[in-house]
C-alpha positions as CSV (number, residue, x, y, z in Angstrom):
1,X,-4.1,-1.9,-6.9
2,X,-7.5,-2.6,-8.4
3,X,-6.9,-6.4,-8.5
4,X,-6.1,-6.6,-4.8
5,X,-8.2,-3.8,-3.4
6,X,-10.6,-5.9,-1.4
7,X,-7.8,-7.7,0.4
8,X,-5.9,-4.5,0.9
9,X,-8.9,-2.9,2.6
10,X,-9.5,-6.0,4.8
11,X,-5.8,-6.0,5.9
12,X,-5.9,-2.3,6.7
13,X,-8.9,-2.8,8.9
14,X,-7.2,-5.7,10.6
15,X,-4.1,-3.6,11.2
16,X,-6.2,-0.7,12.6
17,X,-7.7,-3.2,15.0
18,X,-4.3,-3.8,16.5
19,X,-3.3,-0.1,16.5
20,X,-1.4,0.1,13.3
21,X,-2.2,2.9,10.9
22,X,-2.4,2.8,7.1
23,X,-2.1,5.5,4.5
24,X,-2.4,5.1,0.7
25,X,-0.5,7.5,-1.5
26,X,-1.4,7.8,-5.2
27,X,1.6,9.1,-7.3
28,X,0.4,8.7,-10.9
29,X,0.7,11.6,-13.3
30,X,-2.9,12.8,-13.3
31,X,-2.4,15.1,-16.3
32,X,-1.5,12.2,-18.6
33,X,-3.8,9.8,-16.8
34,X,-7.0,11.8,-15.9
35,X,-8.7,8.6,-14.7
36,X,-6.4,8.8,-11.7
37,X,-7.6,12.4,-10.8
38,X,-8.2,13.4,-7.2
39,X,-12.0,13.4,-7.8
40,X,-11.8,9.8,-9.1
41,X,-9.5,8.8,-6.2
42,X,-12.1,10.0,-3.7
43,X,-14.9,8.1,-5.5
44,X,-12.7,4.9,-5.6
45,X,-11.9,5.2,-1.9
46,X,-15.6,5.6,-1.0
47,X,-16.7,2.7,-3.4
48,X,-14.2,0.3,-1.7
49,X,-14.8,1.4,1.9
50,X,-11.4,2.8,2.7
51,X,-11.0,3.4,6.4
52,X,-7.7,5.1,6.1
53,X,-6.4,8.3,4.3
54,X,-5.9,8.1,0.6
55,X,-3.8,11.1,-0.5
56,X,-2.3,12.3,-3.7
57,X,1.4,12.8,-4.4
58,X,1.0,15.5,-7.1
59,X,4.8,16.2,-7.4
60,X,5.7,12.5,-7.2
61,X,8.4,13.5,-4.7
62,X,7.2,11.0,-2.2
63,X,7.2,8.1,-4.6
64,X,10.7,9.1,-5.8
65,X,12.0,9.4,-2.2
66,X,10.8,5.9,-1.3
67,X,12.0,4.5,-4.7
68,X,8.5,3.2,-5.3
69,X,8.2,0.9,-8.3
70,X,4.6,-0.1,-8.7
71,X,1.1,0.2,-7.4
72,X,0.6,-1.0,-4.8
73,X,4.1,-0.9,-3.3
74,X,4.1,-1.4,0.5
75,X,6.4,0.3,3.0
76,X,6.2,-0.5,6.7
77,X,7.9,1.6,9.4
78,X,8.6,1.1,13.0
79,X,7.9,3.6,15.8
80,X,11.2,5.4,15.0
81,X,10.2,5.9,11.4
82,X,12.8,3.3,10.2
83,X,11.8,1.3,7.1
84,X,11.3,-2.3,8.2
85,X,9.2,-3.8,5.5
86,X,9.2,-3.4,1.7
87,X,7.2,-6.2,0.4
88,X,3.9,-7.4,-0.9
89,X,0.4,-7.7,0.6
90,X,0.3,-11.5,0.2
91,X,0.8,-14.1,-2.5
92,X,-2.7,-13.8,-3.8
93,X,-3.6,-13.1,-7.4
94,X,-6.5,-11.0,-8.7
95,X,-9.5,-11.1,-6.3
96,X,-8.8,-14.4,-4.5
97,X,-7.9,-14.5,-0.9
98,X,-4.8,-16.5,-0.6
99,X,-4.6,-19.6,1.5
100,X,-1.0,-18.7,2.4
101,X,0.5,-16.1,4.6
102,X,-0.8,-12.6,5.2
103,X,2.7,-11.1,4.6
104,X,1.9,-7.4,5.1
105,X,-0.2,-8.0,8.2
106,X,2.3,-10.4,9.7
107,X,5.2,-8.1,9.0
108,X,3.5,-5.1,10.5
109,X,2.5,-7.0,13.6
110,X,6.1,-8.2,14.0
111,X,7.3,-4.6,13.6
112,X,4.8,-3.3,16.2
113,X,5.9,-6.0,18.7
114,X,9.7,-6.0,18.1
115,X,10.6,-2.9,16.1
116,X,12.1,-5.0,13.4
117,X,10.7,-6.4,10.2
118,X,11.0,-10.0,8.9
119,X,14.3,-11.1,7.3
120,X,12.5,-12.6,4.3
121,X,10.5,-10.1,2.2
122,X,9.0,-10.6,-1.3
123,X,8.8,-7.5,-3.4
124,X,5.4,-6.2,-4.4
125,X,4.3,-6.5,-8.0
126,X,1.7,-4.4,-9.7
127,X,1.1,-1.8,-12.4
128,X,3.9,0.6,-13.0
129,X,3.7,4.1,-11.6
130,X,2.7,6.6,-14.3
131,X,5.7,9.0,-14.0
132,X,5.7,12.6,-15.2
133,X,8.2,13.5,-17.9
């Protein structure tokens, strides 16, 4: 998530502007990875100007129920809480704003307008989740 954080925050703000909410969920094992502690999460959110909730999944139950694979891993739901998007933020790399499509933004806008996500979705790539034993 660190490599794309600036773009992620920009897209969350753009989605909020059209009435779509965002929540970030951190599921890493904070015992084995104390750098991901709740206190450090709060500082990270403040440093990067999060305008959305950033919560901790201490039991990793949420990540497992969504079959999350990496950070960040994006899930977009319609008004009926049906999963409609499981894809990436965009095609950008590191801290460069891509010249291509804003995949998450476009997918979420489509879902808000039609209730359905795009047929073509590219899986997100990132750091692996630090699972508990």
